[in-house]
N, C-alpha and C positions, 0 to 999 in steps of 0.2 A: 335679330338672329334667333332662330328656333332650333331646339334640339330635335333630332330624329332618333327615335329609340327602336331597338330590336325587342324581341319578346322578353328576353331575360332582364334587360334594363327596365322595361315597363313593370315587370313583376317586382323588381327592387323598389321602384318608386311607390308602387301600391302597398307593398309590405311595410315600408317605413311609415307611410301615412296611417295604416291600420294599427301597427304594433307599437310605434314610437309616439306618434301624435295622438292616437286613440280614437280616430274616426272609424266607426264600425264599417265593415264591409257592406252590410245591408244599407247603411246610409249612403255610401258611394253608389251602390246599385240603384237606389231610389233617385239620386241626383242624375245619374246617367239616363235612366228611363224618362225623367222629366225633360231632359235636353232633347231626346229623340221625339217625345210627344210635342214639344214646342215646334220643332222643325215640321212635323206632320201638320200641325194646326196652321202653320204659316203657308203651307204649300199645297194642301189638299182640302177638299170640301168635306163637311160633316156627313154628307151622303155617301162618300166613298167607303167601300167595304174593304176591310183590312184583314189580312191573314198573317199571323205571326208564326214563324218557324222556329221552334226551340229544341235544343237538346239539353243534356244534363249538366253542362258546365255553368260557370258564372255568367257567360255571355247569354246563355239561355235564361238565366235568372233575370238579367236585364230585360229580356223580351217579355217574361211573365209579368214583371212589374209594370212594363209599358202597357201590356194588355189591360191591366186594371185601371191605369190612369186614363187610357183612351176610352174605355167603356164609361167611366165616370164623366167624361167630357161629351158623351153622346154618340160616339162612333160605334158602328157595327163591327165587332171584332170576333174572329175565330182563331183558335190556337191549335196548331199541329205540333204535338210533342213527339219527338223522335228519340229513341234510345232507351237504355235500361235505367229505370229509376233507382235500382239498388246501387248504381255506380255514380249517382248524381251528387253534386256538392251539397253541403249543408244549407248554403244560402239558396241554392236552386230549389231544394225541397221545401224550404220555408215559403218561398214565393209560390210554388206549385200548390201548396196546401191552402194559401190564402185564395188563390184563384178558384180552387174547387169549392171552398166554403162560400164564395160569392156567386157560385153557379155560373161562372164564365163559360163560354161555349168552346168545348174541345171537340175536334173533329177526328174521325178515324181514317179518313181517306182524302188527302188534299187534292188528289187527281180528279175528284168529282166536282170541285169548286169551279164553276164557270163564270161567276159574277164578281170575282175578286178584282178590285181596282189597284190595290197596292199590297205587295208582300213586304214583310220585315224579316230580314235575315239575322236571326239570333242563334245560329247553329254552333259556330266555333270561335269567331273572332280571332284573337292572336294566339289562342291556345292550341292550334293544330300543330302536330309534330310528325305526321306522316301523310302520304298521298291519300286522297279521298277515293273510296271505291264502294261497291255494294249499294245498299239502299240509299246512302247519303249522296252518292254520285247520281243515282237515278233521280232523286228528288231535285238536286241542283240543276240537272239537265232539263227536267220538266219545267221548273220555274223559269229558267232562261228561255225555253221554247215558247212561253206564253207572251213574251215581249211586254209584260206589264212592268210598271215601275217597281223596283226593289230598293228599300232603304236598308243599308247594312249597318249593323251596330259594331263600331270600333274598326272592323276590317271585313271585307267580303269573305265569306267562308271559302277556303281554298287558296287564298292569297297568303304567301309567306310574309310575316311581319319583318323578317330579317333581311330579305333581299328582293321582295316582289315577285318571286317565282310562283308559278301556278302549280299547285300540288295535286296533280291529277286532273282536276277541273275546278272551276270557281264560279261563284255568283257574279253575274253582270249587274252591278248596282247603278241606279240612277244617282244615288247620293250615299255617302258614308259619313256617319257621325262618329268621330273618333274623340277619345277623352284624354284630357291632360296634355298630351304631347302627340304630335304626328308620329306615325310609325314609318320606318323606311319603306315598307311595302305600300304605303299610301302615295309615295311620290316617285318611285322608280318603276319603269315599265318592266314586264307587262302588267304588274299589279295595279299601277296607276290608272290604266285604262279601265279595269274592272271596278275601280272605286267610284267612278263618276265624279260628281262634285264632292269635295272633301270639306266637311265642316268641323272645325276644332272647338270642342266644348270644354269649359273649365268645370270640373266637379269637385275640386278641393285637394288635389294631390299636392304634397309639400315638396318643393324643389330640393330640400336637403336629402331626400331619398335617392338623389342621383349622385351624391358624393361618393358613395361606395361603388356604384355602377360605372362611374367615369365614362359617360357616353362620348363617342368620338365622331358622331355623324351630325351634320348641321344642314340647315336650309336658310338661305337669306330671305328677308322679307322687305316690305316697302321701307321700313324704318332704316334699313341698312344703306339706303341711298345717300344717307348723310356722309358716308365715307367717300363719295364722289368729290373730286376737286372743285373747289369754289372759284369762280372767276374773280381774280384779284383786281381791286380798284386801281392799285398802283402797279399792276403787273405789266410785263412787256414780253416780246416774243422769246427772249432768252430765258426769262424766269418761269415760263409756262411749260417747260419740258421740250426736249429735242429727241425726235425718233428717227432712226434710220430703218427704212424698209428695203430689204434686198429681195426684189421680187420681179416677176415678169421675164419673158423670153420672146424669141421670134414668133412663137405660136400663141402666147398667152399674155397679151397686153392688158386685158381686163382685170386680171388678178392683181396686177401692180397698182392699177387705178383704185380698185375697191379697197385694198389694204391701206394704201397711203391716205386716201380721202377719209376713211373711217378713223384713222389715227388723228387726223387734224380736227375733224368735227367733234371728236371726243375731248378735245381741249388742248392738244399739244400745240405749243407756240410755233414750232418749226418742224417740218418733216423733210427728210432727205430721201430720195429714191435712187438706189443703185440698181441699174437695169441694163438690158442689152441695147446696144447702139441702134439696132434695127427698129425698135419701137419708140424711140425718142419722139418723133414727130406727133404720133397719135397721143402719147402721154401728155406732152406739152399742151396740145389742143384741148384735151379733156380736163386737165387739172393744172393750170398755170401756177398755182400757189406753191407747189412743191419745188424743192431744189433738186435738180436732176443731174446725176453723174452716171456716165455710161461706160460700158466695157465691151470688148470683143473677146478678150482673154483676160485672165486675172492679172490685175496690176496691184501688187501687194502694197506698195507705198501709197498709191492713190486711195485704196480701200481703207488702209490703216489711218490715213489722214482724216477721213470722214468719221471712222469709228471713234477717234479720239475726241470728237466734238459733241457726241450725243450722250443721252442718258439711258437709252434702251435701243435694242435692235430687234427687228422682226425679220426672219429669214425663211424663204421657202415658197410663198404663194406664186404659182405659175413659173417657178424658176427653171423647171426642166431638170433632167438628170444626166445631161451630157458631161463630158470630161471637165469642161470649164466650171459647170455648176458644182460638181463634186469638189473641185479644188477650192471654190469660194466657200462652200459650207465648212470644209475642213479648216481653212484658214480662219474663218470667223470664230468657230468654236474654240480653237486653240489660242486665239489672241484677244478675244473679247474681254473687257474688264467691266462691262456693264451688263445688266440682265438681258438675256436673249430668249425671245419667243421663237421656238422652232416649229414650223408648220409645213403642211403639204409636202412638196417635193423635197424639202430639206429633211423631213422625217423619213421619206423613202431612201434618201441618200444615206442617212445615218444608220438605217436598218440594214442596208444591203451593200454599201460601197465603201464605207470607212469604218475602221475599228478604233473607237474612242471610248475610254472609260469616263462616262459622264460625271461620276463622283469626284474625279480628279481635276475637273475644270475649275478655273478661278471664277468664272462668271456664274451667276445664278441662272439656271436653265428652267424654262417652262416649255414642255412639249404639248402639242394640241392634236393628237391623232384621232381619226375616226376609228370605228371598229375594225375595218379592214387593215388600216395602217398599224393599229396596235397588234393585230394578229401576227404581223411580220416581226415586230419587236420581240414578242414572247414565243414565237414559233408554235402557235396554236391555231386551230381553225376558227373561222369567224363565229360560228355558232357557240363555241366554248367561251370566247371572249364576251359575246353578247349576254350569255347566261351567267357570267361571273364578273361583271364589270367592276364591282366594288373591290372584290378580292384581288383581281389582277392589277387594277390601277394602284391600289394601296401597296402591294408588294413591289411593283416596279418603282414607285416613288421612293419607298424606303431603301430599296437596294441601291438606287443611283443618286440618292439625295437631291432629287429634283421634284418639281411640281408636274403632275400629269393631269391634263384636261382631256378626259376620254369622252369624245363627242358621240352622242346618240340622241334619241328622242328625249330622254332624261339624262343630261350630261352629268358625269361624275368627275369631281375635281379632287384629286388625292394630293395632299401636302407632304413634304418630306418629314414632318413631325408626326405623321400618322393620322392627322385629321382628314375627314372626308366631308365634302360638301356635295349635295345633290341639288341640281338646279330645278326650281319649280316653274320658271317662266318659259315663254316660247310656245310655238305651235307648229302644226304639220306643214303650213305654208312655207316655212323656212327651210324645208328640205330641197334646196335648189343649189345649183352650182354657184360658187362665189360667196355663199353664206359664211363659210369658214375663213375666207380671206378677210371679211369684215371683222369677224371675231378676233383674229390675230392682231389686226390693227388697233382694235379697242384695248386689248390687254397691254400691248406695247405702249400705247398712249398713257394709260393709267399708271404704269410703272414709271414712265418718264416724268410724270407730274408728281411723283413722290408717294403714291398710294403704296402702303406697306406690302411686303411679300406675303404676309399672312392672310391678306384679303384681296389682293389685286386680281387674281385669277377667278375666284368665285364671283367677285363683284363684276368683272368684265363679262362673264358668261350670263349673269343675271341681267345686266344692262342690255346685252345683245338680244336676249329673249324678250325683254320689255319693248325693245325697238320693233321686233317682229310682231308682237301683240298689238302695238299701237297702229302699225301699218295694215295689219290684217283687218282691223275694224273699218278701214277706209277702202281696201282693195279686195278683201276676201282672201281665202287661202290659195285659190288657183291663180289669182292675179299677182301674187307676191313675187318680186324679183330681189336678188341680192342687193342691187343698187337702191331699192326701197328701204333697206335696213339702215343705210346711211342717213336717209331722211328721217327714219324712225328714231335714230339717236338724237338728232336735233329736236325732234318733237318731245321726247322724254325730258331732255334738258330744259326745254322751254317751259314745260309744265311744272318742273321743279324750281324754276326761276334761277337756274345756275348759269 
């Protein structure tokens, strides 16, 4: 698991390393420049001509140190220095003076350079505090218009480190070399798109610098797959978790199949499906392994009998929003004694048709809205939710003492203790109908198998994305279907020998 830092938290880590540990700022700058130089050496030819864009901050100082290192390695380098030297940092001026004494090439007009192969963005990094305009905006728009590769130092200029917002305009980088810890803006859209490939480089920051900052944002990584349930040598269907999926309706049989099947292939020993009588034949044909109970209208005793047998409940995929569906959702939420994953139509019912205080419920609740569904919960327009995903998800989770999985290109998971996870896995091919049904089944299955409430939702989202990534390698983005994600889960588990 990796920290994701905002600008102030990163400054705390840097300040501690410099002031308490005693590693000079110039030493960190030199190491940062060496990491960027290493990436360039591994990915570009010595004949490639490089232009480094610098301003007066320490990000610009990294760029100036990089220029010296690249020239010493044989690269043809030009430096375009923008800004007022009288306002530059001490470290920046130190590096600027070295470059001038070494007679490195400074250019007065970047717009005349026609033979540049690679630009290096060392303008702002994480230090930007206001929208970009004037000559900086003109420069960034010009560089983007050349369609040449740009290597960003720490963060593309114009991307907010705190929330990935584009601050007026931003560099479109082919790669971003970020130092010490990934920044929130590296992994959440729209900033994530501007970052290109993100490379995390260790330059010597001391983790103790985060004690005071108390970062609350995290990102799962490959090593966190160790939290997935292991297949037990002496296990049996009853010991591997039991999931109840309340899903499907006369119009939406596929959602019930996708949700239930994903729950089982994620490792649940038994899955129950509570669905409408009308779709029983097609569900049985598609997926005979599940235990099917049907309804035409709510049977409280029958539903309660199933609920008493299971370790988790998933409710909502394809359920519809008619009167019976509303009654079922209300009954389940008020009577469940095991964790409940609330998805799709159950979310719309909860937002529009029933008045329940989620924090008063006995069951642990995980809601999995997409942007549009979340906008109904918080009574805000979709654009506002999309631009403030972290803040909105966190506030709703804290207010209602629930876990919020706010789905988008970079899904945000907000825990009731205030922790935020931003998912790094997945791809654009997963933006298809039914993808959310698969995710709901995954999360419900992990809960049933005993994965802790502190990790089950982010782990489920991460696994879901990895399944999509695995299948995109085989089928491409345009050929990906939600049913392929079920196969992707199997593929991921097989590769992990689980």
